[in-house]
N, C-alpha and C positions, 0 to 999 in steps of 0.2 A: 701398266699405267694407262689411264683413259684421259685423253686430251680433248676437251670439248671447247671449241672456239666458235663464237657467234660473230659472223662478219656480214656486213650489209652489202646488198647489191648496189651497183651504180651503172650509169649509162656511159657508153664510150662511142665516139664517132670514128668510123673507119672510112678512109678515102680510097675508092677503087675506081681506076680509070677516070679520074676527075669527078666522080659522083660520091657524095657523102651518104653513108648508111649508119643507122643507129643499132647498137647491140646492147643487150643487158648483160653485164658481167657480174657473175656470182662467185666470190672466193669461197673455197672450202679446203678442209684439211685432209690430205691424202695420208691415211694411216700406214699404208704399205711403204710408201716412199718417204714418209715422215716429213712432208713439206706442204706448204700452201700452194694449191693450184687454182685454176679458174675455169668455170663453165661459161660458155658464150651462147647467148640466145639472140637470134636475129629478130629485130623489132620492125624494121622497115626502112624505106628511104627517108632521109632527113629533109623534110619540107617545112621550113621556118621553125625548126626546133621540134616538130611533131613527126613521130614515126608513121609512115604510110606504107602499108604492104600493097604492092602493085604487081599485076600480072601483064598489064598492057599500059600503053601511054594514055589511053582513054580514061584510066582510073586515077591519074595524077590529079590532085585537087586543083580546081581553078583558083580557089582562094581559101585562106584559113582565117576565121573570124573569132574575135573575142566573144566569149559567151557566158562563162561561169559566174562572173561578178554581177551580171544582170539578172540572174535567176531569182535571188531574193528581192531585188528592187521591183521586178515585174510582178512578183507575187504580191508585194505590198500594194503596188498600184492597183492590182486587180481586186485585192481584198477591200481596199478603201474606195474602190470604184472611182479613182481619180480621173479616168478618161471620161466617164459620165458626168462627173462634177464639172470638169473643165468645159465640156461641150455645152453646158448651160451658161457659160460665162464668156467664152471667146468663140470666134468662128471655127468651124470644124477643121479647116485646113491648118489652124495654128495649134491644135491640141497636141499632136505628136512632136512637132518642133519644140514645144514647151517642155513636154515630158522628157524628150531626148536630152535637151540642154540641162534639165534638172538632174537627170541620171549622170551626166558628166560632172556636174558640180558635186554630186553625192559620192562619186568614186575618185576621179583624179581630175580636179578642175584645170581647165586649159583656157588660154586666151581665146576670145571669140574668133580670131583669125585662124585658129587651128581646129575648130570644132568640126568643120566639114571633113578634113582628113581623118580625124579620130573616128567619126561616125562611119566612114566608109570601111573601116577595119573592124567594125563590130557587127554582131548579129542583128542589131537594130536596123541596119541598112537592108537586111533581107526581110525582116518583119514589116518594116515601114519604109519602102524604097522611095528614092527621089525626093527626100525632104529638102526644102530650101534652107540650107544651113551655112551659106556663105556669110562672111562677116557683114556684108551690106544687108543681106536678108535678115540677119539676127538684129542688127541695129534698128532696122525698121520695125521688127517685131517688138523689141523692148520699148521703143518709143510709143508704139500703138497701145501696148498694155498699160504703160505708165500714164497715158493721157486720160484713161477712164477710171472706173472704180472696180477693176477686176478683183483686187485683193478683198474688198468687202463682200462682193457678190460670191466669190469663191468660198470665203469663210462661212457665209450664211448657208450655202448649199452643202458644204462639208459638214457643218453642225447638224443640219437636217438629216444628212446621210448617216452619221454615226451616233446621233441622238445624245450629244453631249449635255449632261445635266448632273455633273458630279463636282469634284474638287478642281478648281482652276487656280493655277499659280500665276501671279502677275508680277512682272518685273520690267525694268528698263535698262538699257545700256547705251553707250556712245559708240558710234562708228565714225572713225576719222578718215580724212582724205586730203591729198595734196591738190585736188582739183580746184581750179580758180573760177570755174564757170557755172557751178551749181549753187543756186541761191539758197537752197535748204541748208547748206553747210554754213554754220555760224560758230563763233567761239562761245564756249560755256564751260560748265564744270565737266571736266573730262575724267571719266572713271579709270582710264588707262594711264593717266598722268602724261598724256602727250600734248605738246603745244601746237595743236592743229585745229582747224575748224572741223566741225562734226555735225552729224545729225543724231537725234535720239530715236532709238527703236524700242518700242514696247512690245512685249511678247506675252501671250497667254497660252499656257500649256495645260492640257487635260492630264491630270496626274495619273489617273487610272489607265488611260490609253497610252500615255507616255509620248504623246505627239502634240505639237503646237496646233492650235485651231484658229488663231487670230493674231494679227500684228498691226501696228500702226506706226507712222512716221511723224516726227515733230522736228521743227528747226532746232539746231543745237543749243540755242540760248534759252529755250523754255525749260523751266525747272520741273523736276519729277512730280512734285505735289500738284502742279497745275494740269497734269495730263489725265489724272484719274477721272475727273468729271466727264470729259469727253469719252473716255474709254467705257465707262458705265453706260452711257447713252448708246454707244455703238454696240455693246454686247446685247442690250435689250433689242435693238433693231435687228441684230443677227438671229434673234430667237432663242438666246441662251436663257434658261430658266432654272430655278432650284439648284443653285450652285453656291459653293463657298469659295471666297477669294482668300488666297494665302499671299501675304505681302511682307516685304522687309520694312524695317523701321524708317527707311528713307521716305516712305509714303505717309508716315504718321504726322498728322497735323489736325488741329481742331476743325478746320474747314473740311478736310477729307473725311473725318469721322462723321461730321454732320451730313455730308453728301451721301455716305454709305447708309447711314441710319435712315435718312429721308427716302432713299431708294429701297428700303426694307431688305438690305443685303445681309447675308451671313458672311462673316469674315473672321480672320485670325491675324493679329499684327502685334509686334512688340513695340512698346512706346519709347520715344526718345526721352531723355532725362532733363530737357530744358523747361518743362512745365512745372509749376510749383507743386501741383497735386501729385505729379509723378515722383518728384524729388522726395516729398513727404512719405509717399508709399514705400519708396526704396529704403528710406531711413528706418521706417517701421519694421520692415521684414528682417533687417539685420539682427534685431533683438530676439525674434521669435522663430525664425525659419528653421533653425537646427534643433528645435524641440523634438524629442523622440516620437511624439504623436504624429509628426509630419513625415516620418520615414516611409518611403515606398521603394519598390524595386522596378527598374526600367532596363530591359535588355540585360538582365542578370547583374546590373550594377546598382548600388544604393543611390537614392535620390530623395531629397527633401522637397515636399510639395505642399504649398499652403494656398487655399482659395482666398481671393481678395476682390475688391471692387474699387474703381477709381472714377471720379467725375471728370469728364473731358468736355469742357464747355457746358452745355445744357444736358448732356447725355451721360448717364452712369453706365459704365462698361464693367462686366464681370471679367475675371481673369484668374490666372494662377501664377504664383511666384515659385521659382525653382532654384534649388541650391545643389550644385554638383561639386562635391569635394575633390574629386579626381580632376575635373576640369579646372577648379580653382588652383590646384597645385601646378598644373601645366601652365596656366596663365601667369602665375607668380614667377615660375622659373624663366619663362620667356621674357617677361617684363624686366626682372632684375638683371638678366644677362644683357638685355638691350641697353639698359641704363649704364651698366658697368662699361660696356664697349663704347658707348657714346662719350662717357667721361674720359676714357683713355684717348679717344680720338681728339677731343678738345684739348686735353693737356699736352698732346704732342704737336699741336699746331704752333707755327711761328708767325706772329703777327707783325707785318711790315708797318712802318710809320704811316704809309698812305692808306692802310686798311681801316675800315670802321669796325671795331670789335663786335658791336651789336649786330651788324649785318652778317658778319662771319658766323657769329653764334647762332643766329636764327636760321641761316642757310644750312648749317650743320645739324642743329638739334631738331629742326622741323617740328613735328607733332609732339616731341618730348621736351620742348623748351620749357614748358610750365613746371617740369619736375627738377630743373637744374638751377641752382644759385651760382652766379659766376662773377668774377672780377678779372680785369686785364691788368697785369703788373709786369713791367719790363718785357713786353712783347709775348707774354705767355698767359694762357687761361688758368685761373685757379678756380676749381669747381667743387661743389658739394651738392648733396641732395636736399630738396625742399621736403622736410619730413611730413608736414601736414598734407601737402599735395600727393605725396607718395602713399601715405596711409589712406587717404580718401579713395585713391584709385584701387589700392589693394583690397579695401573693404568690399568693393563691388564685384570682385572677381569670383567667378563660379556661380554668380547669382544673376537671374534674368527673369523678366516678366513677359507673359503673353496675354494680351487682352483679346476678347472675342465677343461676337454677337451670334447667338444661336444656342444649340444644345450640344455641349461637348464635355466629355470627361477630361481629366487632366492628361490621361494617356493619349486620347484622340487628339487633343489640342497639340501636344508635343510632337506626336508622330506626323501629323499633317504639316506642322510648321517645318519640321526637318526634311519633309519631302520636297521642299522648294528648291533643292539642289538640281531638280530635273530641269528647271528653266535656266539655271546657271550653266548646266552642261550644254543646253541648247545654244546659249550665247557663245560658249567655247567652240562648238562645232561651226557656227557661223563665221567666227573670227579666224579660226586656225585651220579648220578642215576644208570649209567651203571657200575660205580665203577672201572674205570681204575686207577692204573695199578696193575695187579696181580703180586705177588712176586714169583710164582712158575714156571714162564717161564724160559727156559734155553738157547734158541737159538734165533738168529735174525729171522729165518724163522717162528718159533712158535709165536714170538711177532707180526710179520707182519700178520700172519694168524688170530691171536686174534683181532688185530685192524680192520681187514676186517670184521669180524663178528660184532664188536662193531659199525662199520660204518653203516651196514645194520640195526642194532638195533636203531641207531640214526635216520635213515630215518623213521622207524616206529614210534618212540617217537615224533619226530618233526612234522610229518604229523598229528599225533593224536592231538598234541597241536594246530596245525593250524585248524583242524576240530572243536575242542572245541571252539576256538576263533570265528570262523565263525558262530557257533551255539549259541554263548554267554554262553556256559556251563562253561567257565573259570571264570565267575563271581560267580559260586557256588562250583566249584570243582577244585582241583589241578589234575594233571594227576594221581598221586598216589591215590587220593580220588576217582576219577572216576573208576579206575581199581579195587580198593578195593570194591566198590559198586557192580561192575559187577561180581566180584569173587564169589559172593553169588549164582549166577546162576550155577547150576550143571546139568550134564546129567547122568541119571541112566541107566545102561545097564542091561536088564533082562536076565535070563538064556537062553531064546529063541533068544537072539540077538536084541530084540526090544530096541530102545533108547527113553527115556522119559525125556523131559526137565522139571526141577522143576518149580514151580510157580514163575512167574515174578512179582515183586512188582511194585507199582505205580512209585516209584522213578526210578527203573531200566527201566521201560517202557518209561519214559520221556527221559532218556539218549539215549536209542536205537532209539526212533523216531526222536530225535533231530539230531542224526548222520546219519539218513536215513539208518539204518541197520535192518537186520532180525536176531532174536535170534535163 
């Protein structure tokens, strides 16, 4: 009988005369003695978790530095020539403090008071020694950046460097803070549902490169539709030409359409249904959209597509109406389940004499209040569905319109619009990975400076995401997972100044090779 057992090696620490040593332990099956035994291989002295083979005291590392996670970030900075771009925007002595802080934001964000200690444990302290990264120095740096127009100058030079002239995705989000001393923070429509003052941040992402190329800040009370006019002017000033703007319906208004047409812009945008012409167009497509002559195939799924035109103010826009039966069914299921759960919640409520039933109903039903008929009898809700309102909502499910200016086939129009998730991912990175907003900022200038650093960090993160997708590494790793794997690669600095890279594992080598990097 043949017994074949596959057992993984592992590392064991042995303590000898008070000193720790690392050994690689490999289990194997001894056929003669018919039991599992182990082979032991000496790896070296345990120095901060790293095995170091030493023959003399002189070879013991002076320090062990974090290295691997910076390999892709430094490559991205080099490929995009960020050092050169920044040198044309800020004094030379500020370039690497900015890039170092951005790399911290892009990997493991820390409070400004901890940046100096973090930096001293990284290879960046060897590549760019003696950077002024104390919390006081960083506060001065952020304020200095925020007092000028560094963000606009940086975007202009970056756009010149990478020749952006393709598809740009434009969107806006809210950034909330508890700070009481920043005047840019104002109450307005909060997209995260927080009852906090906020600023509005608009972001423009180059779809093909997968990186943001421009951003702007607005007080929190300014509506989305009023930001577009200034953004268009600033894009022209930055030298952006021959591009298509992809926008969500929140930017749809007669004034914005007029502004983009007057500026001779190419764009794709879904209309809102509050204009009479749009309502009439939506009603018209219900009757004809599912005609077999409109059947198409998109990503191997059936889709009905019908060309159309709508007058928006004085401008006639071409567009396409789409009907996705699979999406319709999913939307119906979600919608009906939500209404059913809502009615059950309402029926279970006990209304006290001092409660206003209308207030309770509105607070509970929220956006779905228009679908529910209700009465309050003996302290309980009696509810039913408003059939006309429900039918009207259901009839629109699975159907949507994209309007455009330019030359687009229905497939180009749909593919480009669906690509807008690249900017939504950018917002997610800013809010949850780079961890905006800090609570300890005190002035508008320090906030602007902080967001400038975060913008550069976002470029690094989103470019890394794009590289991972191109190399299909995203199927195996998240950005955090990939950086965590590379973090294990250290650099040991010997007393004589010699630098030694720790052993690179098979998994790390696969990542490095897939991203075409050198460790």
